[in-house]
C-alpha positions, 0 to 999 in steps of 0.5 A: 743497526746502522748506528752500530755499523757506523760506530764499529767503523769509527772504532776500526778507523781509530784503532787503525790510526793507533796501530799506524802511530809511530814513535820517533826517538830524538836527540840533540845537545844542550844549546839554550835558549833553543833547546836543552834539558833544563828548559821548559819542554826542552826549549822552543825548537824541541817543542816545534819539532815534537808538535810537527811530528804530532801533527803528522801522527807521530809520538816523540821522545827526546834525549840530550847529550854531547853534540858529537855523540848525538850526531853519531847516534842518529847516523848509526840509527840508534836514534831516529832524529837529530834536532836543530842542526845546520846543513852541510853537504857532508851531513846530507850524505848521512841524514835525510834533511828536513825543510828549514824550521828556524834561523839563527845568526852565527859569529865569533864572540869576544869578551870585553877588552879584546880590541876587535870590534869588526873584521873584514876577512878570515885572515884578520881572525886567523891571528886569534885563538878560536874555539867552537863546539866539536863537530859543529858547522859554522859556515861553509867558508869558515869551516873550510878556512885553514885557521892556524889555531882552532880548538873544538870543545865538547859543548858550548859551556866548555867553550865559554869557560875557555873564553873566560879563562883566556885559553881562547880569544874568540868563540864561534857560536850564536850570541844568545846561546853564549849569553844564556850559558854565561848567566848560568855559570856566573859570567856577566853576559854584558861582557860578551859581544859578537864581532861584526859582521856575523859570519852567517845566518844559518837555518836549523833543520831536523835530520833523519837517520838514513839507517832506519826504516821509512827514513824518507817517509818520516822526513816527508811526514815531518815536513808536512806536519811543520807546514801544518803547524805554521798554517794553524798558528801553532808555530807562532803560538810556540814562539810567543810562549817562549818569548821569541817574537 
């Protein structure tokens, strides 16, 4: 009889856990090698995020779209989670921001042949036509600078094509991202380099819509799950799996 009671109690706990399980809808853009719909498991950042949610008892699904559209969907609450975003004060008004999950170097990328290897001020860069992803954050200082000629593009691929075609002289992004796209669209990655120094070392965050129920709890649960996968070795295992160590 005691065994039956114990079994019934265990089942009740199990069913209660299932009943409490929540699915979060996530979105981001294609930004290989960090995340993208053509990457294994959606890329290593997507995997880190989904495993963090899983550690806290959540199920998750991710969809890829244009960056500006992804931000809009999460801001409105049509999607719950924006994956892999840089922090800005403006974004913190619209989203609950997680603890940082990864860091990337951001700078201006040039093609071989452009006589610019180093810069000492944004005034030096201001003489060039610069491209960036529409709606992206490069750094607080870069984004606030009144560049005379800066063009936004729907995605990194479109921006890189503009660089290759000579429509712009520089493209602001991460070099690994740009080289990954170059290989995909038939541009020699070895012809691309970052003008030194990098603009900023940016942390990547998960951002939760403020227009959904239990938004702060979801953010806090994600943070707890992320800490758990760091402690139990899952985080390092993912980085090794995707050759990021």
